[in-house]
C-alpha positions as CSV (number, residue, x, y, z in Angstrom):
1,M,14.4,46.5,3.0
2,A,13.1,44.1,0.8
3,M,15.3,41.3,-0.1
4,A,17.8,41.1,-3.9
5,A,15.5,38.9,-5.8
6,G,17.3,35.8,-5.9
7,D,17.2,35.9,-2.0
8,V,13.5,35.9,-2.5
9,A,14.3,32.5,-4.9
10,Q,16.4,30.9,-2.5
11,A,14.0,31.6,0.5
12,E,11.3,30.2,-2.0
13,E,13.2,27.1,-2.4
14,L,13.3,26.4,1.0
15,A,10.2,27.4,1.9
16,A,8.8,24.3,-1.3
17,Q,11.2,22.1,0.8
18,H,10.7,22.3,3.9
19,R,6.4,21.6,3.0
20,L,8.2,18.2,1.8
21,A,10.6,17.8,4.3
22,L,7.6,18.2,7.0
23,L,5.2,15.6,4.5
24,V,7.3,13.0,4.4
25,A,8.1,14.0,8.7
26,R,4.7,13.3,9.0
27,G,4.1,10.3,7.3
28,A,2.0,11.9,4.6
29,S,0.9,9.0,2.1
30,L,3.5,8.0,-1.3
31,E,0.7,9.1,-3.1
32,T,0.4,12.5,-1.2
33,V,4.8,12.6,-1.5
34,F,5.2,12.5,-4.3
35,N,2.3,15.0,-5.7
36,A,3.5,17.3,-3.6
37,A,7.4,16.5,-4.8
38,S,6.2,16.6,-9.0
39,E,3.5,20.3,-8.1
40,Q,6.5,22.4,-6.4
41,I,8.9,21.5,-8.6
42,A,6.7,22.8,-11.2
43,T,5.8,25.3,-9.9
44,L,9.4,26.5,-8.2
45,L,11.2,26.4,-11.0
46,G,8.2,27.5,-13.6
47,A,7.9,24.3,-15.5
48,P,5.2,22.7,-17.6
49,A,5.1,19.5,-15.5
50,G,6.7,17.3,-13.1
51,A,6.6,14.2,-12.0
52,V,7.8,11.5,-9.8
53,L,8.5,8.0,-11.6
54,R,9.2,4.6,-10.4
55,F,12.5,2.5,-12.6
56,L,11.4,-1.6,-13.8
57,G,14.7,-2.1,-14.9
58,D,17.6,0.1,-16.7
59,E,15.0,0.1,-20.0
60,R,11.3,1.1,-18.7
61,A,9.7,3.4,-15.2
62,V,6.0,3.9,-14.7
63,V,5.3,7.2,-14.7
64,L,3.9,7.9,-10.2
65,S,2.3,11.4,-9.9
66,V,1.7,13.8,-12.5
67,W,2.1,17.1,-11.7
68,R,1.3,19.9,-15.0
69,R,-0.3,23.0,-16.0
70,P,-3.0,23.5,-17.0
71,G,-3.4,23.1,-21.0
72,T,-0.6,20.9,-21.1
73,R,-0.1,17.1,-22.9
74,G,2.0,14.8,-20.6
75,L,2.1,10.9,-20.1
76,P,-0.4,10.0,-18.1
77,V,-0.6,8.1,-13.6
78,N,0.7,4.2,-14.2
79,A,1.8,5.0,-17.8
80,E,4.9,2.9,-18.6
81,V,8.3,4.9,-20.6
82,D,9.9,3.7,-22.9
83,F,13.7,5.7,-22.1
84,Q,16.2,2.2,-23.3
85,T,18.2,5.9,-25.7
86,S,21.5,7.6,-24.3
87,D,19.1,11.1,-25.8
88,S,16.8,10.4,-22.6
89,S,17.9,12.7,-19.0
90,L,16.1,9.4,-17.5
91,A,18.5,7.6,-19.0
92,R,21.4,9.5,-17.8
93,V,20.0,9.2,-14.1
94,R,19.8,5.8,-14.2
95,A,23.4,5.1,-15.5
96,T,25.1,8.0,-13.6
97,G,23.1,7.7,-10.4
98,R,23.6,11.4,-10.8
99,P,21.2,14.3,-11.8
100,A,21.1,14.9,-16.5
101,R,18.8,16.6,-18.8
102,I,18.7,17.4,-21.7
103,D,17.6,20.3,-24.5
104,S,16.6,19.1,-27.0
105,F,14.5,15.7,-28.0
106,E,15.2,16.4,-32.1
107,G,16.8,13.7,-33.4
108,S,15.6,11.1,-30.9
109,R,14.6,8.4,-32.1
110,G,13.6,6.9,-28.2
111,E,9.9,6.5,-27.2
112,L,10.1,9.4,-24.8
113,S,11.6,10.7,-26.4
114,L,9.0,10.9,-29.4
115,F,6.7,11.1,-27.1
116,M,7.5,14.3,-25.3
117,R,8.5,16.6,-29.2
118,A,4.2,14.9,-30.0
119,A,3.1,16.5,-26.4
120,G,5.7,19.8,-27.2
121,M,8.5,19.6,-24.5
122,R,11.5,21.6,-25.6
123,G,13.8,19.3,-23.0
124,A,13.9,17.8,-19.7
125,L,15.6,17.6,-16.5
126,A,15.6,14.8,-13.6
127,A,17.1,13.2,-10.7
128,P,17.8,9.9,-9.0
129,V,15.8,9.7,-6.0
130,I,18.0,7.1,-4.6
131,V,16.5,4.5,-1.8
132,N,19.2,1.8,0.4
133,G,21.9,2.9,-2.0
134,E,19.7,2.4,-5.4
135,V,18.5,4.3,-7.7
136,W,14.6,3.3,-7.1
137,G,13.7,6.4,-9.7
138,A,13.6,10.0,-10.6
139,L,12.2,13.0,-10.2
140,A,11.3,14.8,-13.8
141,M,10.6,18.6,-15.1
142,S,9.3,19.5,-18.6
143,T,10.8,22.4,-20.2
144,M,8.7,23.9,-23.1
145,D,10.1,27.4,-24.6
146,E,12.8,28.3,-23.2
147,L,16.1,26.2,-22.0
148,A,16.3,25.4,-18.6
149,P,19.4,27.5,-16.5
150,A,22.6,26.4,-15.8
151,G,22.3,24.0,-12.8
152,T,19.0,23.2,-12.5
153,E,18.5,19.7,-12.3
154,Q,20.7,20.2,-9.3
155,R,17.8,22.6,-7.7
156,L,15.8,18.3,-8.5
157,A,17.9,17.0,-6.3
158,P,17.1,17.8,-2.3
159,F,13.9,17.6,-3.9
160,A,14.4,13.7,-4.6
161,D,16.3,13.5,-1.6
162,L,13.4,14.1,0.2
163,V,10.6,11.1,-1.9
164,A,13.7,8.7,-1.3
165,Q,13.2,9.5,2.4
166,A,8.9,9.4,2.1
167,V,9.8,5.4,0.2
168,A,12.6,4.7,2.5
169,N,10.2,5.4,5.1
170,A,7.2,3.3,3.1
171,E,9.2,-0.6,2.6
172,A,10.5,0.0,7.2
173,R,7.1,0.2,7.7
174,R,6.5,-2.5,5.4
175,R,8.7,-4.6,6.3
176,L,6.9,-3.8,10.2
177,V,4.2,-5.4,8.3
178,E,5.0,-8.4,6.5
179,A,7.1,-9.7,10.5
180,A,5.2,-9.6,12.1
181,D,2.2,-11.1,9.3
182,E,4.6,-14.2,9.3
183,S,4.6,-14.5,12.7
184,R,1.7,-14.2,13.3
185,R,1.5,-17.5,10.1
186,R,4.2,-19.2,11.6
187,L,2.0,-19.1,15.2
188,E,-0.4,-20.6,13.1
189,S,1.3,-22.6,11.7
190,E,2.8,-24.0,15.0
191,L,-0.5,-24.2,16.7
192,H,-3.0,-26.1,14.4
193,E,0.6,-28.8,14.6
194,G,1.0,-28.9,18.2
195,A,-1.5,-27.5,20.5
196,Q,-4.7,-28.1,17.9
197,Q,-2.8,-31.9,16.6
198,N,-2.8,-32.1,20.5
199,L,-6.1,-31.4,21.5
200,L,-7.7,-33.6,18.8
201,A,-5.7,-36.7,20.1
202,L,-7.4,-36.3,23.6
203,T,-10.8,-36.1,22.4
204,L,-10.2,-39.1,21.3
205,K,-9.6,-40.8,24.3
206,L,-11.9,-38.8,26.3
207,R,-13.9,-40.5,23.4
208,L,-12.9,-44.0,23.6
209,A,-13.1,-44.1,26.9
210,H,-16.6,-42.2,27.9
211,E,-17.7,-45.2,24.6
212,R,-17.1,-47.6,27.5
213,A,-17.9,-45.8,30.7
214,E,-20.9,-47.9,32.4
215,E,-23.8,-45.7,31.4
216,S,-24.5,-43.1,33.7
217,S,-22.4,-43.7,36.2
218,L,-20.1,-40.6,38.1
219,I,-17.3,-41.4,35.6
220,A,-19.4,-41.5,32.5
221,K,-20.6,-38.4,33.7
222,L,-16.9,-36.6,34.4
223,L,-15.6,-37.5,30.7
224,G,-18.5,-35.9,28.7
225,E,-18.0,-33.2,31.2
226,A,-14.6,-33.3,29.8
227,L,-15.1,-33.9,26.2
228,A,-18.0,-30.6,25.9
229,D,-14.5,-28.8,27.5
230,A,-12.5,-30.0,24.5
231,A,-14.7,-29.3,22.0
232,E,-15.0,-26.1,23.4
233,A,-11.2,-25.6,23.9
234,T,-10.8,-26.9,19.7
235,A,-12.8,-24.4,19.0
236,S,-11.3,-21.5,20.9
237,L,-8.4,-22.6,20.0
238,A,-9.0,-22.7,15.8
239,D,-10.4,-19.1,15.8
240,L,-7.6,-18.0,17.5
241,G,-5.5,-19.2,14.8
242,R,-8.4,-18.1,12.3
243,S,-7.7,-14.5,13.9
244,L,-3.9,-15.3,13.9
245,H,-3.4,-15.6,10.1
246,P,-6.4,-17.6,8.6
247,A,-4.8,-20.7,6.7
248,I,-7.3,-20.6,3.6
249,L,-5.9,-16.9,2.7
250,G,-2.8,-18.0,2.3
251,E,-3.9,-20.9,0.0
252,R,-6.5,-20.2,-1.5
253,G,-6.4,-16.2,-1.3
254,L,-8.7,-13.0,-0.4
255,A,-12.3,-14.6,-1.3
256,P,-12.5,-17.3,-0.8
257,A,-11.0,-16.2,3.1
258,L,-13.3,-13.2,2.6
259,M,-16.3,-16.0,2.0
260,A,-15.4,-17.8,4.8
261,L,-15.2,-14.6,7.1
262,A,-18.8,-14.1,6.2
263,A,-20.2,-17.6,6.6
264,R,-19.2,-18.1,10.3
265,A,-19.9,-14.1,11.2
266,A,-22.7,-13.5,13.4
267,V,-24.3,-10.9,11.5
268,A,-25.6,-10.8,8.5
269,V,-22.6,-10.3,5.8
270,Q,-23.6,-9.0,1.9
271,L,-20.8,-9.4,0.1
272,R,-20.9,-7.5,-3.3
273,E,-18.6,-7.9,-4.7
274,L,-14.8,-9.9,-4.6
275,P,-12.0,-9.5,-6.6
276,G,-10.9,-12.3,-8.8
277,R,-6.9,-13.0,-8.9
278,R,-4.7,-13.1,-6.1
279,F,-1.9,-10.1,-5.2
280,P,0.4,-9.9,-2.3
281,D,0.3,-11.5,0.8
282,T,0.3,-8.6,2.6
283,T,-1.6,-6.9,0.7
284,E,-4.4,-9.2,1.1
285,A,-3.6,-10.1,4.9
286,T,-3.8,-5.8,5.6
287,V,-7.2,-6.1,3.2
288,Y,-9.2,-9.2,5.5
289,A,-7.9,-7.3,8.3
290,V,-9.6,-4.2,7.6
291,V,-13.2,-6.9,6.7
292,A,-12.6,-9.2,9.8
293,D,-12.4,-6.6,12.1
294,A,-14.6,-3.8,10.5
295,I,-17.3,-6.9,10.9
296,A,-16.6,-7.9,14.4
297,G,-17.8,-4.4,16.0
298,A,-21.0,-4.8,14.2
299,T,-24.1,-5.4,15.1
300,G,-26.3,-5.0,12.5
301,D,-26.4,-6.6,8.8
302,V,-23.0,-5.4,6.5
303,S,-22.5,-5.4,3.0
304,V,-18.9,-6.0,1.9
305,S,-18.1,-4.5,-1.5
306,V,-13.8,-5.3,-2.4
307,L,-13.1,-2.9,-5.5
308,D,-9.5,-4.1,-7.9
309,R,-7.7,-1.2,-9.6
310,G,-6.0,-2.4,-10.4
311,D,-3.0,-0.5,-8.1
312,R,-4.9,0.0,-5.4
313,M,-7.6,-2.0,-3.7
314,H,-10.5,-0.2,-2.3
315,V,-12.6,-1.6,0.5
316,E,-16.4,-0.4,1.5
317,L,-18.5,-1.9,4.6
318,R,-22.0,-0.1,4.6
319,G,-23.6,-0.7,8.4
320,C,-20.5,-0.9,10.4
321,T,-20.0,1.0,13.6
322,G,-16.1,1.9,13.2
323,K,-15.3,1.0,16.3
324,G,-11.9,-1.5,17.0
325,L,-10.5,-0.6,13.9
326,E,-7.1,0.9,14.8
327,D,-5.2,-1.9,13.9
328,A,-6.5,-2.3,11.0
329,G,-5.7,1.4,10.7
330,D,-2.0,1.3,11.4
331,R,-2.0,-1.8,9.0
332,V,-2.9,0.4,6.2
333,A,-1.3,2.9,7.2
334,A,2.2,1.1,6.9
335,L,1.2,-0.1,3.2
336,G,0.5,4.1,2.7
337,G,-3.3,3.6,1.8
338,H,-6.0,5.5,3.9
339,L,-8.5,4.5,6.2
340,E,-11.8,6.1,7.7
341,A,-15.1,5.8,8.9
342,E,-18.1,7.5,8.3
343,E,-20.3,6.8,12.0
344,R,-24.1,7.3,11.3
345,P,-27.1,7.0,14.0
346,A,-28.4,3.4,14.7
347,G,-24.8,2.5,14.3
348,D,-26.0,2.1,10.5
349,G,-21.8,3.3,9.5
350,V,-19.8,3.1,6.6
351,V,-15.8,1.9,6.3
352,R,-13.4,3.3,3.5
353,A,-10.3,1.5,3.0
354,T,-8.0,2.6,0.1
355,I,-4.8,0.3,0.0
356,P,-1.6,0.6,-2.4
357,V,-1.0,-2.9,-4.5
358,E,2.9,-3.2,-5.1
359,R,3.9,-3.7,-8.4
């Protein structure tokens, strides 16, 4: 027996929610989830455009993802919009934490409303993305020729809830990475201030004793060997500290840290392009981990490019095998990024990573 039209529509809606839920459950990147949510609501509800936005305070939002029907005009990704007027679905969602709709932009003077009207849109609907009890952003869609049926804004809510779950999961993963980085920084500091200083003091005492020992005596020989062992231990401890968290990374930033890494690498490293500004600590530490682990597994010359794209970092290393990148890959994924290694003959592979920069 054929299904009624309403049953078919409900089944399609549930299927769309299921597809989005699978992406969230599998830990897909936020970009993937946002793009899927934007497209799902627009195509499912017959809208010309769908989008995910994050609120920047009470009067502005940034577009994180957008899907548009071919030929439809709209705001691009990363655009910031002003919605401080009450005749905006975003303003109502931000204020109430509940789905909202605007059926006409006529007479509105707000920046967002004027833009939507100029783009040929008639109205807009939005549902809140609530993360940890706060209205983090909104899942929104526009209307063009016809009014959306009553209650359509409520149908956005399950999709917005899945977007919220994806954001919460990503933030939890980021917090784990940040906690691990803080533990590494603390341990590196304790090594530097404690064990390394004690070893340095011991080395000075050994050197003084060696200078006072009778030349060519057994004691002088033993003290010389002890000095060599102490120097090796000091170097090993310094290497351990740098592997945990290089002090130069926190003090001077990513570019100087990568220069220092290249200078002491066992292979020749050419730094083709480096960023000129500072980034969040976790972002810098993750980029550094990718480059350090890739160089550590290289057997020949390596070239490194770290490109600043504003909202993300692009890292590319040529001449790497791609081995030993499991931990770095986990870090990148935890921040919502992506890492891939392209194996080539004779170890001349390419490692690429894209790492979002938190706004």
